[in-house]
SERO-4910 file (N, C-alpha, C, O; in steps of 0.05 Angstrom, whole numbers):
BEGIN
 pado doro    nc1    nc2    nc3   cac1   cac2   cac3    cc1    cc2    cc3    oc1    oc2    oc3
  Unk    A   -404  -2574   2066   -389  -2573   2041   -372  -2554   2039   -378  -2531   2043
  Unk    A   -341  -2563   2029   -316  -2537   2022   -330  -2519   2005   -348  -2526   1989
  Unk    A   -324  -2501   2007   -327  -2479   1987   -312  -2478   1960   -323  -2471   1939
  Unk    A   -283  -2485   1964   -269  -2490   1951   -264  -2519   1932   -247  -2535   1940
  Unk    A   -274  -2523   1914   -283  -2547   1901   -255  -2559   1896   -237  -2546   1885
  Unk    A   -253  -2585   1905   -223  -2597   1906   -238  -2625   1881   -257  -2640   1879
  Unk    A   -216  -2618   1868   -223  -2632   1839   -213  -2652   1837   -196  -2651   1854
  Unk    A   -210  -2683   1820   -195  -2697   1819   -185  -2691   1794   -192  -2669   1786
  Unk    A   -169  -2707   1774   -154  -2708   1755   -157  -2692   1735   -169  -2707   1721
  Unk    A   -154  -2668   1721   -168  -2657   1705   -166  -2675   1676   -185  -2680   1662
  Unk    A   -143  -2681   1671   -157  -2707   1645   -163  -2725   1648   -145  -2742   1646
  Unk    A   -191  -2736   1655   -201  -2751   1657   -222  -2751   1637   -218  -2738   1616
  Unk    A   -250  -2768   1641   -275  -2768   1621   -292  -2769   1650   -299  -2789   1663
  Unk    A   -296  -2741   1656   -319  -2739   1683   -345  -2721   1671   -347  -2702   1656
  Unk    A   -352  -2728   1678   -384  -2719   1667   -382  -2676   1677   -363  -2663   1688
  Unk    A   -405  -2668   1669   -408  -2638   1666   -405  -2628   1686   -423  -2637   1700
  Unk    A   -390  -2610   1701   -410  -2597   1734   -424  -2572   1735   -419  -2549   1726
  Unk    A   -444  -2581   1748   -462  -2550   1750   -449  -2536   1754   -426  -2539   1762
  Unk    A   -469  -2504   1748   -461  -2481   1759   -468  -2484   1786   -491  -2491   1791
  Unk    A   -449  -2481   1806   -457  -2477   1839   -454  -2455   1842   -444  -2441   1825
  Unk    A   -466  -2444   1871   -469  -2424   1883   -467  -2428   1915   -476  -2448   1926
  Unk    A   -453  -2407   1929   -453  -2413   1960   -452  -2386   1970   -436  -2369   1962
  Unk    A   -469  -2383   1988   -474  -2343   1993   -466  -2349   2025   -461  -2328   2036
  Unk    A   -464  -2366   2038   -448  -2373   2065   -444  -2345   2078   -454  -2333   2097
  Unk    A   -422  -2338   2057   -403  -2315   2069   -400  -2291   2048   -381  -2275   2043
  Unk    A   -427  -2295   2035   -435  -2270   2023   -403  -2275   1996   -386  -2257   2001
  Unk    A   -397  -2290   1978   -389  -2295   1953   -408  -2317   1946   -420  -2334   1959
  Unk    A   -406  -2308   1918   -418  -2322   1905   -402  -2341   1874   -382  -2333   1862
  Unk    A   -414  -2361   1869   -390  -2384   1855   -412  -2370   1821   -435  -2376   1822
  Unk    A   -403  -2355   1800   -406  -2347   1782   -411  -2372   1756   -432  -2374   1744
  Unk    A   -386  -2388   1752   -385  -2401   1735   -360  -2419   1738   -337  -2413   1745
  Unk    A   -372  -2451   1729   -345  -2473   1722   -352  -2477   1695   -373  -2483   1684
  Unk    A   -328  -2474   1687   -336  -2473   1660   -322  -2505   1645   -324  -2508   1620
  Unk    A   -316  -2516   1653   -305  -2547   1650   -332  -2563   1641   -345  -2574   1658
  Unk    A   -338  -2564   1619   -362  -2580   1617   -352  -2612   1594   -367  -2631   1589
  Unk    A   -324  -2610   1587   -308  -2631   1571   -292  -2639   1578   -293  -2638   1603
  Unk    A   -268  -2649   1568   -233  -2659   1572   -222  -2626   1564   -222  -2611   1544
  Unk    A   -214  -2624   1586   -194  -2595   1583   -168  -2593   1599   -172  -2595   1623
  Unk    A   -145  -2589   1594   -130  -2583   1613   -129  -2563   1638   -119  -2569   1659
  Unk    A   -141  -2539   1633   -161  -2521   1639   -183  -2525   1657   -201  -2540   1649
  Unk    A   -184  -2515   1681   -210  -2500   1690   -207  -2483   1704   -190  -2476   1721
  Unk    A   -236  -2472   1693   -242  -2445   1700   -259  -2429   1727   -281  -2439   1732
  Unk    A   -252  -2412   1741   -274  -2412   1761   -279  -2387   1774   -259  -2376   1783
  Unk    A   -300  -2375   1775   -309  -2345   1777   -324  -2343   1809   -345  -2356   1814
  Unk    A   -313  -2327   1826   -326  -2319   1843   -329  -2295   1858   -315  -2279   1845
  Unk    A   -338  -2285   1873   -328  -2258   1881   -335  -2262   1914   -355  -2273   1923
  Unk    A   -312  -2248   1930   -310  -2242   1957   -315  -2223   1969   -306  -2202   1959
  Unk    A   -329  -2220   1993   -329  -2190   2003   -309  -2188   2020   -297  -2206   2031
  Unk    A   -305  -2157   2022   -272  -2148   2039   -273  -2167   2059   -295  -2174   2068
  Unk    A   -249  -2177   2068   -242  -2184   2093   -245  -2219   2093   -239  -2235   2110
  Unk    A   -255  -2223   2071   -258  -2250   2070   -226  -2275   2072   -207  -2273   2057
  Unk    A   -229  -2297   2095   -209  -2310   2088   -208  -2334   2090   -219  -2348   2108
  Unk    A   -187  -2345   2063   -188  -2367   2065   -173  -2389   2081   -152  -2387   2069
  Unk    A   -170  -2402   2093   -150  -2411   2112   -130  -2434   2091   -139  -2439   2069
  Unk    A   -105  -2445   2100    -90  -2456   2090   -101  -2486   2073   -109  -2504   2087
  Unk    A   -101  -2487   2048   -114  -2512   2036    -90  -2516   2011    -74  -2500   2001
  Unk    A    -95  -2542   2006    -78  -2544   1974    -98  -2557   1954   -120  -2562   1963
  Unk    A    -92  -2562   1927   -111  -2571   1898    -91  -2587   1885    -67  -2580   1882
  Unk    A    -99  -2609   1878    -84  -2627   1863    -72  -2617   1846    -47  -2621   1844
  Unk    A    -87  -2601   1825    -79  -2582   1806    -55  -2561   1816    -45  -2556   1838
  Unk    A    -51  -2550   1787    -41  -2511   1795    -60  -2494   1787    -76  -2495   1769
  Unk    A    -52  -2472   1810    -75  -2459   1814    -62  -2426   1808    -44  -2413   1820
  Unk    A    -80  -2419   1783    -70  -2388   1773    -92  -2367   1787   -116  -2367   1782
  Unk    A    -79  -2348   1809    -98  -2333   1822    -99  -2312   1809    -78  -2300   1812
  Unk    A   -117  -2299   1791   -121  -2275   1791   -153  -2266   1797   -174  -2279   1800
  Unk    A   -143  -2232   1796   -184  -2227   1804   -170  -2200   1785   -149  -2188   1782
  Unk    A   -202  -2200   1775   -210  -2174   1751   -206  -2147   1771   -190  -2131   1762
  Unk    A   -220  -2142   1796   -225  -2136   1805   -220  -2132   1838   -228  -2149   1853
  Unk    A   -208  -2111   1848   -201  -2116   1880   -170  -2126   1888   -154  -2138   1874
  Unk    A   -168  -2118   1914   -134  -2139   1912   -144  -2156   1942   -160  -2153   1960
  Unk    A   -118  -2177   1931   -115  -2198   1951    -94  -2202   1963    -74  -2192   1953
  Unk    A    -92  -2214   1980    -69  -2220   2000    -62  -2252   1984    -82  -2264   1976
  Unk    A    -39  -2265   1980    -34  -2294   1983    -10  -2305   1994     11  -2295   1985
  Unk    A    -10  -2325   2013      0  -2334   2021     12  -2361   2015     -2  -2380   2021
  Unk    A     40  -2368   2002     50  -2392   2004     82  -2395   1995     96  -2380   1981
  Unk    A     88  -2418   2006    122  -2427   2014    134  -2413   2028    158  -2413   2029
  Unk    A    113  -2392   2047    128  -2375   2064    143  -2349   2045    166  -2344   2038
  Unk    A    121  -2339   2043    125  -2318   2020     94  -2302   2020     75  -2315   2025
  Unk    A     92  -2276   2016     59  -2262   2016     65  -2243   1992     82  -2225   1991
  Unk    A     47  -2250   1975     29  -2229   1957     13  -2217   1957    -10  -2225   1958
  Unk    A     23  -2178   1953     -4  -2168   1954    -17  -2155   1919     -7  -2137   1905
  Unk    A    -38  -2172   1913    -44  -2173   1892    -66  -2163   1875    -88  -2173   1872
  Unk    A    -54  -2137   1863    -86  -2127   1843    -84  -2141   1818    -71  -2160   1809
  Unk    A   -108  -2121   1807   -120  -2134   1778    -99  -2145   1767    -96  -2169   1764
  Unk    A    -78  -2119   1759    -61  -2131   1737    -40  -2149   1749    -19  -2149   1737
  Unk    A    -43  -2165   1770    -22  -2189   1775    -34  -2207   1782    -57  -2203   1789
  Unk    A    -22  -2235   1783    -35  -2251   1782    -10  -2276   1799     14  -2275   1793
  Unk    A    -21  -2295   1818     -2  -2306   1833      3  -2329   1820    -13  -2328   1800
  Unk    A     18  -2354   1819     18  -2382   1810     25  -2397   1835     41  -2387   1851
  Unk    A     15  -2420   1839     -3  -2435   1864      9  -2462   1852     -8  -2476   1842
  Unk    A     38  -2473   1851     34  -2511   1848     21  -2520   1855     10  -2512   1875
  Unk    A     10  -2554   1841      2  -2571   1847     13  -2577   1883     35  -2572   1892
  Unk    A    -10  -2589   1897      3  -2589   1929      4  -2568   1940      1  -2572   1965
  Unk    A      7  -2544   1933     21  -2534   1954     -3  -2514   1975    -26  -2508   1967
  Unk    A      9  -2507   2001     -5  -2506   2009     -8  -2478   2010     13  -2466   2005
  Unk    A    -36  -2456   2018    -40  -2435   2003    -60  -2413   2024    -73  -2429   2037
  Unk    A    -67  -2390   2032    -75  -2373   2044    -90  -2347   2016    -81  -2337   1996
  Unk    A   -107  -2346   2027   -118  -2325   2013   -142  -2303   2034   -157  -2309   2052
  Unk    A   -137  -2284   2024   -147  -2250   2038   -159  -2231   2028   -142  -2214   2023
  Unk    A   -182  -2223   2021   -193  -2199   2003   -186  -2178   2021   -196  -2170   2042
  Unk    A   -170  -2174   2010   -164  -2141   2022   -191  -2117   2024   -199  -2102   2042
  Unk    A   -198  -2123   1994   -227  -2106   1989   -234  -2130   1974   -222  -2151   1971
  Unk    A   -265  -2121   1963   -282  -2139   1942   -264  -2143   1933   -244  -2128   1932
  Unk    A   -270  -2171   1922   -250  -2177   1900   -273  -2191   1879   -292  -2200   1892
  Unk    A   -275  -2195   1856   -279  -2212   1838   -262  -2230   1826   -253  -2223   1804
  Unk    A   -255  -2257   1836   -230  -2270   1834   -246  -2290   1802   -267  -2301   1799
  Unk    A   -224  -2286   1784   -222  -2308   1767   -199  -2334   1756   -181  -2333   1739
  Unk    A   -208  -2352   1771   -175  -2360   1771   -180  -2396   1758   -200  -2410   1760
  Unk    A   -159  -2399   1747   -148  -2424   1729   -141  -2450   1744   -121  -2444   1758
  Unk    A   -146  -2470   1747   -132  -2491   1760   -124  -2504   1729   -139  -2508   1710
  Unk    A    -99  -2507   1730    -85  -2527   1699    -79  -2549   1715    -70  -2546   1737
  Unk    A    -86  -2578   1701    -78  -2609   1704    -29  -2602   1700    -12  -2589   1687
  Unk    A    -35  -2623   1721     -4  -2604   1728     11  -2622   1699     31  -2609   1691
  Unk    A      7  -2642   1685     21  -2639   1658     24  -2619   1643     44  -2614   1629
  Unk    A     -6  -2600   1647      7  -2581   1622     10  -2553   1631      4  -2533   1618
  Unk    A     24  -2556   1665     40  -2534   1669     56  -2510   1658     78  -2518   1652
  Unk    A     54  -2491   1655     72  -2477   1629    105  -2472   1646    111  -2462   1668
  Unk    A    123  -2488   1623    151  -2497   1643    162  -2473   1655    183  -2479   1668
  Unk    A    157  -2451   1655    163  -2422   1667    153  -2420   1697    163  -2409   1717
  Unk    A    131  -2434   1692    118  -2430   1723    135  -2440   1741    139  -2431   1763
  Unk    A    145  -2462   1730    164  -2482   1766    150  -2493   1783    125  -2494   1783
  Unk    A    166  -2504   1803    153  -2517   1819    154  -2495   1842    150  -2508   1863
  Unk    A    158  -2473   1847    147  -2451   1873    124  -2433   1872    115  -2426   1850
  Unk    A    113  -2426   1894     94  -2401   1882    114  -2380   1869    136  -2374   1877
  Unk    A     94  -2368   1843    107  -2346   1847     89  -2312   1836     65  -2312   1840
  Unk    A     99  -2293   1826     79  -2280   1820     85  -2260   1797    105  -2246   1799
  Unk    A     65  -2260   1772     60  -2255   1742     51  -2231   1738     34  -2223   1754
  Unk    A     58  -2217   1722     38  -2197   1704     25  -2202   1687     35  -2212   1667
  Unk    A     -5  -2197   1691    -28  -2210   1668    -30  -2182   1649    -42  -2160   1651
  Unk    A    -14  -2193   1631    -26  -2173   1608    -54  -2178   1602    -71  -2193   1611
  Unk    A    -50  -2151   1577    -83  -2144   1569   -104  -2166   1558   -128  -2169   1564
  Unk    A    -79  -2186   1532    -93  -2199   1525   -100  -2230   1549   -123  -2240   1552
  Unk    A    -82  -2238   1561    -88  -2257   1585   -117  -2246   1591   -139  -2255   1583
  Unk    A   -113  -2226   1606   -143  -2213   1620   -159  -2222   1606   -165  -2245   1610
  Unk    A   -175  -2204   1582   -181  -2209   1563   -195  -2245   1558   -218  -2255   1556
  Unk    A   -173  -2254   1557   -178  -2288   1552   -196  -2305   1577   -212  -2323   1571
  Unk    A   -191  -2293   1607   -199  -2298   1624   -221  -2289   1631   -233  -2308   1642
  Unk    A   -231  -2274   1631   -255  -2261   1619   -272  -2268   1604   -295  -2268   1614
  Unk    A   -269  -2273   1580   -284  -2296   1557   -283  -2329   1571   -302  -2345   1569
  Unk    A   -266  -2333   1580   -273  -2360   1588   -290  -2369   1609   -300  -2391   1611
  Unk    A   -291  -2350   1624   -309  -2344   1648   -335  -2324   1652   -347  -2315   1672
  Unk    A   -340  -2321   1622   -363  -2307   1617   -385  -2329   1622   -377  -2352   1620
  Unk    A   -415  -2324   1629   -433  -2348   1626   -445  -2360   1604   -460  -2379   1602
  Unk    A   -429  -2336   1583   -444  -2363   1560   -420  -2387   1549   -423  -2402   1530
  Unk    A   -404  -2386   1563   -378  -2400   1556   -388  -2430   1557   -379  -2450   1546
  Unk    A   -411  -2426   1575   -421  -2459   1588   -432  -2470   1567   -437  -2494   1568
  Unk    A   -441  -2452   1538   -462  -2466   1519   -450  -2463   1494   -461  -2459   1472
  Unk    A   -413  -2466   1501   -399  -2463   1487   -395  -2498   1470   -403  -2518   1481
  Unk    A   -378  -2499   1439   -379  -2530   1440   -354  -2538   1454   -337  -2522   1459
  Unk    A   -351  -2566   1462   -324  -2571   1477   -302  -2566   1457   -282  -2570   1471
  Unk    A   -291  -2557   1424   -273  -2559   1411   -276  -2524   1410   -261  -2515   1393
  Unk    A   -288  -2507   1420   -284  -2470   1412   -271  -2465   1445   -254  -2448   1451
  Unk    A   -282  -2483   1462   -281  -2475   1497   -242  -2498   1481   -227  -2480   1476
  Unk    A   -229  -2521   1475   -212  -2532   1478   -189  -2509   1463   -165  -2508   1470
  Unk    A   -197  -2492   1442   -191  -2475   1427   -175  -2453   1443   -151  -2448   1441
  Unk    A   -196  -2440   1459   -191  -2419   1482   -180  -2430   1504   -168  -2415   1520
  Unk    A   -180  -2451   1509   -156  -2454   1537   -124  -2465   1519   -101  -2464   1525
  Unk    A   -135  -2472   1504   -104  -2475   1489    -85  -2448   1474    -62  -2449   1465
  Unk    A   -101  -2427   1475    -92  -2408   1461    -81  -2394   1492    -60  -2382   1493
  Unk    A   -100  -2397   1516    -88  -2386   1542    -68  -2394   1553    -51  -2377   1561
  Unk    A    -64  -2423   1558    -47  -2440   1565     -9  -2425   1546     14  -2423   1555
  Unk    A    -15  -2420   1530      1  -2406   1516     11  -2378   1523     33  -2373   1533
  Unk    A     -2  -2364   1519      2  -2339   1535     10  -2330   1555     25  -2311   1559
  Unk    A     -5  -2357   1577      6  -2358   1600     34  -2365   1607     44  -2358   1629
  Unk    A     46  -2379   1589     82  -2389   1583     93  -2359   1576    117  -2358   1582
  Unk    A     84  -2338   1565    104  -2318   1563     97  -2290   1575    100  -2268   1566
  Unk    A     81  -2303   1608     82  -2271   1616    101  -2271   1633    111  -2290   1645
  Unk    A    108  -2235   1636    131  -2233   1651    121  -2233   1686    100  -2226   1698
  Unk    A    152  -2246   1698    146  -2253   1729    149  -2227   1743    161  -2208   1731
  Unk    A    139  -2223   1768    137  -2199   1780    150  -2209   1807    141  -2229   1819
  Unk    A    174  -2193   1816    189  -2207   1839    169  -2190   1862    172  -2199   1885
  Unk    A    157  -2176   1860    140  -2162   1877    131  -2179   1907    107  -2182   1911
  Unk    A    150  -2188   1926    130  -2204   1953    150  -2195   1974    168  -2179   1972
  Unk    A    138  -2212   2002    153  -2213   2023    155  -2238   2027    139  -2255   2020
  Unk    A    177  -2239   2039    198  -2271   2053    171  -2271   2084    165  -2254   2100
  Unk    A    162  -2292   2081    144  -2297   2113    165  -2322   2132    175  -2343   2126
  Unk    A    166  -2303   2162    179  -2326   2173    161  -2348   2181    138  -2348   2172
  Unk    A    172  -2372   2200    160  -2390   2213    160  -2389   2250    140  -2395   2263
  Unk    A    181  -2381   2259    181  -2368   2288    159  -2345   2293    157  -2322   2284
  Unk    A    140  -2365   2313    113  -2357   2325    120  -2327   2330    109  -2310   2316
  Unk    A    140  -2319   2351    156  -2299   2356    166  -2272   2338    168  -2248   2343
  Unk    A    171  -2290   2313    175  -2263   2290    149  -2261   2273    145  -2241   2259
  Unk    A    129  -2286   2272    106  -2277   2256     84  -2264   2267     63  -2259   2256
  Unk    A     92  -2256   2295     72  -2232   2308     84  -2205   2310     70  -2185   2315
  Unk    A    115  -2202   2306    118  -2175   2297    114  -2171   2269    112  -2149   2258
  Unk    A    113  -2197   2256    105  -2182   2226     78  -2180   2216     70  -2163   2200
  Unk    A     68  -2194   2225     41  -2188   2232     26  -2166   2232      6  -2157   2221
  Unk    A     50  -2160   2254     38  -2130   2268     49  -2106   2249     41  -2082   2250
  Unk    A     69  -2114   2231     81  -2089   2224     60  -2093   2189     53  -2073   2176
  Unk    A     54  -2117   2182     35  -2111   2162     -2  -2099   2167    -19  -2095   2150
  Unk    A     -2  -2098   2186    -26  -2087   2199    -28  -2058   2199    -48  -2044   2196
  Unk    A     -7  -2052   2203      8  -2019   2210     35  -2013   2205     52  -2010   2223
  Unk    A     41  -2012   2170     68  -2013   2162     88  -1990   2177    113  -1993   2180
  Unk    A     72  -1966   2184     89  -1950   2194     82  -1940   2220     80  -1918   2231
  Unk    A     78  -1968   2227     75  -1967   2261     94  -1961   2286    104  -1939   2292
  Unk    A     96  -1986   2302    113  -1991   2318    150  -1999   2321    159  -2021   2313
  Unk    A    164  -1984   2330    183  -1991   2327    194  -2021   2340    176  -2037   2348
  Unk    A    217  -2028   2341    233  -2064   2345    223  -2054   2371    201  -2065   2375
  Unk    A    228  -2037   2391    228  -2046   2420    199  -2054   2431    198  -2069   2450
  Unk    A    168  -2043   2417    146  -2045   2419    146  -2071   2411    139  -2088   2427
  Unk    A    154  -2078   2378    145  -2104   2372    159  -2131   2389    150  -2154   2389
  Unk    A    188  -2117   2408    189  -2138   2422    172  -2154   2438    165  -2177   2438
  Unk    A    169  -2132   2451    149  -2128   2474    122  -2148   2466    115  -2168   2478
  Unk    A    113  -2139   2448     88  -2152   2440     84  -2181   2437     67  -2197   2445
  Unk    A    113  -2182   2420    108  -2218   2400    126  -2234   2430    132  -2258   2428
  Unk    A    133  -2222   2453    147  -2241   2472    174  -2251   2467    179  -2275   2472
  Unk    A    192  -2236   2457    218  -2237   2449    230  -2210   2458    218  -2189   2453
  Unk    A    255  -2210   2472    281  -2192   2468    281  -2180   2448    268  -2190   2430
  Unk    A    294  -2154   2440    302  -2138   2423    316  -2159   2409    305  -2166   2387
  Unk    A    334  -2169   2416    359  -2186   2406    357  -2209   2397    372  -2219   2381
  Unk    A    335  -2223   2408    325  -2251   2404    314  -2246   2376    321  -2261   2358
  Unk    A    296  -2223   2371    274  -2208   2347    300  -2204   2315    299  -2212   2292
  Unk    A    324  -2184   2333    336  -2180   2315    350  -2214   2298    351  -2220   2275
  Unk    A    357  -2229   2321    364  -2252   2302    359  -2268   2293    375  -2282   2281
  Unk    A    329  -2274   2296    306  -2288   2279    298  -2277   2260    288  -2289   2240
  Unk    A    301  -2254   2262    295  -2234   2231    314  -2233   2207    306  -2227   2184
  Unk    A    354  -2241   2217    377  -2240   2204    374  -2272   2194    385  -2282   2175
  Unk    A    362  -2281   2206    356  -2318   2211    335  -2325   2187    344  -2335   2166
  Unk    A    305  -2319   2189    294  -2329   2176    285  -2305   2154    274  -2313   2133
  Unk    A    287  -2284   2156    280  -2266   2128    301  -2255   2122    297  -2237   2106
  Unk    A    325  -2258   2129    351  -2251   2107    367  -2224   2101    384  -2216   2086
  Unk    A    343  -2211   2130    348  -2168   2135    346  -2163   2158    336  -2182   2170
  Unk    A    351  -2146   2170    341  -2137   2189    315  -2122   2190    307  -2108   2171
  Unk    A    294  -2129   2225    266  -2128   2223    269  -2094   2204    252  -2090   2186
  Unk    A    284  -2077   2208    278  -2046   2203    272  -2050   2166    258  -2037   2151
  Unk    A    291  -2074   2162    292  -2066   2126    261  -2084   2118    246  -2073   2102
  Unk    A    257  -2107   2129    237  -2115   2113    209  -2096   2131    190  -2093   2116
  Unk    A    208  -2091   2144    186  -2068   2145    187  -2048   2120    165  -2045   2110
  Unk    A    207  -2036   2110    212  -2019   2089    200  -2031   2066    186  -2018   2050
  Unk    A    207  -2063   2064    198  -2082   2047    176  -2073   2044    172  -2057   2026
  Unk    A    153  -2082   2062    128  -2085   2064    116  -2063   2067     92  -2067   2069
  Unk    A    124  -2034   2068    117  -2013   2052    106  -2009   2030     83  -2002   2023
  Unk    A    136  -2017   2013    134  -2017   1987    121  -2039   1975    110  -2033   1953
  Unk    A    117  -2069   1985     96  -2083   1968     67  -2079   1973     51  -2089   1957
  Unk    A     55  -2059   1999     33  -2041   2002     32  -2017   1983     12  -2010   1971
  Unk    A     53  -2006   1980     45  -1979   1965     40  -1992   1929     33  -1977   1910
  Unk    A     46  -2019   1926     46  -2022   1890     16  -2022   1884     11  -2010   1863
  Unk    A    -12  -2036   1900    -32  -2039   1898    -52  -2010   1891    -73  -2008   1877
  Unk    A    -38  -1991   1906    -46  -1965   1912    -40  -1946   1889    -56  -1929   1880
  Unk    A    -13  -1950   1881     -5  -1942   1863    -22  -1955   1828    -38  -1950   1810
  Unk    A    -11  -1966   1834    -32  -1986   1808    -56  -1973   1803    -58  -1958   1783
  Unk    A    -79  -1978   1821   -105  -1966   1828   -109  -1939   1818   -130  -1933   1806
  Unk    A    -86  -1917   1824    -84  -1891   1806    -68  -1878   1831    -47  -1866   1826
  Unk    A    -80  -1880   1860    -64  -1865   1870    -44  -1851   1871    -24  -1863   1862
  Unk    A    -40  -1830   1878    -23  -1800   1869      7  -1813   1887     -1  -1824   1908
  Unk    A     38  -1815   1884     51  -1818   1898     46  -1805   1919     52  -1820   1937
  Unk    A     38  -1782   1929     39  -1756   1945     21  -1777   1969     30  -1781   1992
  Unk    A     -2  -1786   1957    -15  -1798   1980     -5  -1829   1984     -3  -1838   2007
  Unk    A      0  -1839   1968     16  -1865   1974     34  -1858   1999     29  -1865   2022
  Unk    A     56  -1843   1992     78  -1840   2013     63  -1828   2037     76  -1836   2056
  Unk    A     42  -1814   2046     31  -1800   2072     15  -1825   2074     15  -1826   2098
  Unk    A      0  -1847   2067     -8  -1857   2081      0  -1879   2096    -12  -1891   2114
  Unk    A     32  -1883   2082     47  -1912   2082     82  -1897   2108    105  -1907   2109
  Unk    A     72  -1872   2125     80  -1857   2143    103  -1852   2134    121  -1856   2150
  Unk    A    111  -1841   2100    141  -1827   2095    130  -1792   2095    112  -1782   2082
  Unk    A    144  -1781   2111    150  -1755   2111    143  -1739   2084    129  -1719   2082
  Unk    A    152  -1749   2072    155  -1736   2045    162  -1751   2017    182  -1765   2014
  Unk    A    143  -1744   1996    136  -1768   1966    174  -1767   1964    185  -1789   1971
  Unk    A    187  -1754   1959    223  -1751   1963    229  -1782   1967    235  -1802   1954
  Unk    A    226  -1774   1988    235  -1810   2021    222  -1827   2004    235  -1844   1993
  Unk    A    196  -1826   2001    184  -1845   1984    200  -1865   1966    209  -1887   1970
  Unk    A    200  -1845   1942    205  -1854   1925    240  -1858   1917    249  -1867   1896
  Unk    A    256  -1848   1941    283  -1863   1937    282  -1884   1941    292  -1900   1926
  Unk    A    267  -1892   1968    273  -1922   1980    254  -1951   1958    260  -1975   1958
  Unk    A    226  -1932   1938    211  -1948   1920    236  -1958   1891    233  -1977   1875
  Unk    A    253  -1944   1892    277  -1943   1880    295  -1964   1887    304  -1982   1872
  Unk    A    300  -1961   1910    327  -1973   1924    315  -2010   1926    329  -2030   1925
  Unk    A    288  -2008   1930    281  -2044   1935    273  -2045   1912    282  -2065   1901
  Unk    A    256  -2027   1894    244  -2037   1863    264  -2043   1840    266  -2062   1824
  Unk    A    276  -2020   1844    299  -2014   1821    288  -1986   1796    302  -1974   1779
  Unk    A    256  -1982   1806    259  -1954   1782    237  -1943   1812    229  -1952   1833
  Unk    A    232  -1914   1794    212  -1895   1810    186  -1909   1818    181  -1931   1808
  Unk    A    171  -1899   1833    137  -1913   1822    129  -1905   1799    124  -1922   1782
  Unk    A    125  -1878   1793    121  -1875   1766    120  -1891   1745    102  -1899   1730
  Unk    A    154  -1896   1746    155  -1909   1718    153  -1939   1723    149  -1951   1702
  Unk    A    153  -1955   1745    143  -1973   1747    116  -1989   1742    111  -2012   1736
  Unk    A     99  -1960   1749     69  -1960   1746     70  -1966   1712     61  -1986   1701
  Unk    A     79  -1951   1704     81  -1937   1669     87  -1965   1654     78  -1972   1632
  Unk    A    108  -1982   1672    120  -2003   1653    100  -2027   1659     98  -2042   1640
  Unk    A     90  -2031   1673     77  -2054   1686     43  -2060   1682     32  -2082   1680
  Unk    A     31  -2034   1683      7  -2022   1673      3  -2012   1652    -21  -2016   1651
  Unk    A      8  -2001   1633      2  -1986   1615     -6  -1954   1623    -16  -1937   1607
  Unk    A      0  -1949   1650     -8  -1915   1646      5  -1914   1680      4  -1931   1697
  Unk    A     15  -1886   1680     29  -1872   1704      7  -1866   1719    -15  -1857   1713
  Unk    A     22  -1876   1752     22  -1861   1768     12  -1833   1773     25  -1815   1761
  Unk    A     -9  -1825   1788    -16  -1797   1775      4  -1770   1798     -7  -1769   1820
  Unk    A     28  -1752   1797     34  -1738   1813     27  -1728   1833     15  -1708   1826
  Unk    A     28  -1729   1856     35  -1706   1876     31  -1684   1875     48  -1676   1859
  Unk    A     19  -1662   1883     17  -1631   1877     21  -1622   1900     22  -1598   1903
***
């Protein structure tokens, strides 16, 4: 049995689905709230650190959100590192992969294709989850929701869809390659953003430095050294949002000083780490001492 339920079209007269559980991968499905006709289906599930879900797709759109933990989502040749204040939209039929970088409490929404908020679009994309949307998702996936009347559930789902349509977008992501040699080099960078130089990456990927550089320009749109800097900044975001200091984050990603990290962060993101976290999470990263 596939752990991730593949559903037929949501807007049909289907019988209620029972709450189900699967412990094969140390993950538990807590509640499947659709017990009525609705454009939205909610799913709550917990994942152990390191759990991987290989490439798959769904007939409906998916709003992937975790109330706790950090996820890695890949879709449309892009990669997102997703902390609790973020989410990723996966359009209907789009292949995507999931990895739990830490223990993850997933609270995800499946949205019927004819009820997708217009601004979500036909490509996967990142969004900032507001406090209201977070609370609506938590309420809709609570165990008590299974006893609600259809009318009450539909009202909450309608409000949730309205609020999803106003979420700010979040462009912090990485472009991912398709060439196998460049994939190997990029995966090595993701595993250790402050690690090997391009000569070492070229040897381990089975390509010359010249070939690897050409592939990076063609597929990533920038030199591999710039992509490495982007990978460092993408890795920094969940650390900062989790409350790590700028100093600790900078040192963990291989920067010699917090000022060097701050300068690169501002160059790529357009704001300092502290300003970025303040604006998007409602609280500031603690400055290093």
